[in-house]
C-alpha positions in Angstrom: -0.1 0.2 0.1 2.6 2.4 0.7 4.3 1.8 -2.3 1.1 2.2 -4.7 0.6 5.9 -1.9 4.2 7.3 -2.8 3.2 6.5 -6.6 0.1 8.4 -6.6 2.3 10.8 -5.0 4.3 11.3 -7.9 2.9 11.4 -10.0 0.1 14.1 -8.7 3.9 16.4 -8.5 4.9 15.7 -12.1 1.3 16.2 -13.0 1.8 19.4 -11.3 4.8 20.6 -12.4 3.4 20.1 -16.6 0.2 21.7 -16.0 1.2 24.7 -14.1 4.3 25.8 -16.6 1.8 24.5 -19.9 -1.4 26.0 -18.8 -1.1 28.4 -15.7 2.1 30.2 -16.0 1.2 31.9 -19.6 3.8 34.6 -20.9 2.3 38.9 -19.9 -0.8 37.1 -18.0 -1.6 39.6 -14.5 -5.1 39.2 -14.5 -7.1 37.7 -12.6 -4.9 39.7 -9.0 -5.4 39.1 -6.5 -4.8 41.8 -3.5 -2.9 43.5 -6.4 -0.5 40.2 -6.4 -0.5 39.2 -10.1 -1.7 35.9 -11.2 1.4 34.6 -11.7 2.8 35.3 -8.2 0.0 34.2 -6.4 -0.1 30.9 -8.7 3.0 30.0 -8.4 3.1 30.8 -4.9 -0.4 28.0 -4.2 1.7 25.5 -7.0 4.9 25.9 -4.7 3.0 25.5 -0.7 1.2 22.0 -3.0 4.5 20.5 -4.6 5.7 20.9 -0.9 2.8 19.7 1.1 3.1 16.4 -1.4 6.6 15.9 -1.9 6.8 16.0 2.7 3.7 13.4 2.0 5.4 10.9 -0.2 8.6 11.3 1.9 6.5 9.8 4.7 5.5 6.7 2.4 8.6 6.1 0.4 8.9 2.8 0.0 12.3 1.7 0.3 14.1 1.9 4.3 17.8 2.6 4.7 19.6 -0.1 5.2 20.9 -0.5 9.2 25.0 0.0 9.5 26.4 -2.0 12.5 
């Protein structure tokens, strides 16, 4: 189950990265604004936060164990 969850999280991060660069971050797109912050900045910030959270979750479900050194 851990391996399946980890793969889903990896797929989500890759998909979010590709979609954000293909569709969200367009050149010269500043509208809509959110509290006078341009579109590219607040969507970039949101995408970054989501990727950090997904990376943290993926680290919890990483399927491989470290070898124990004795």
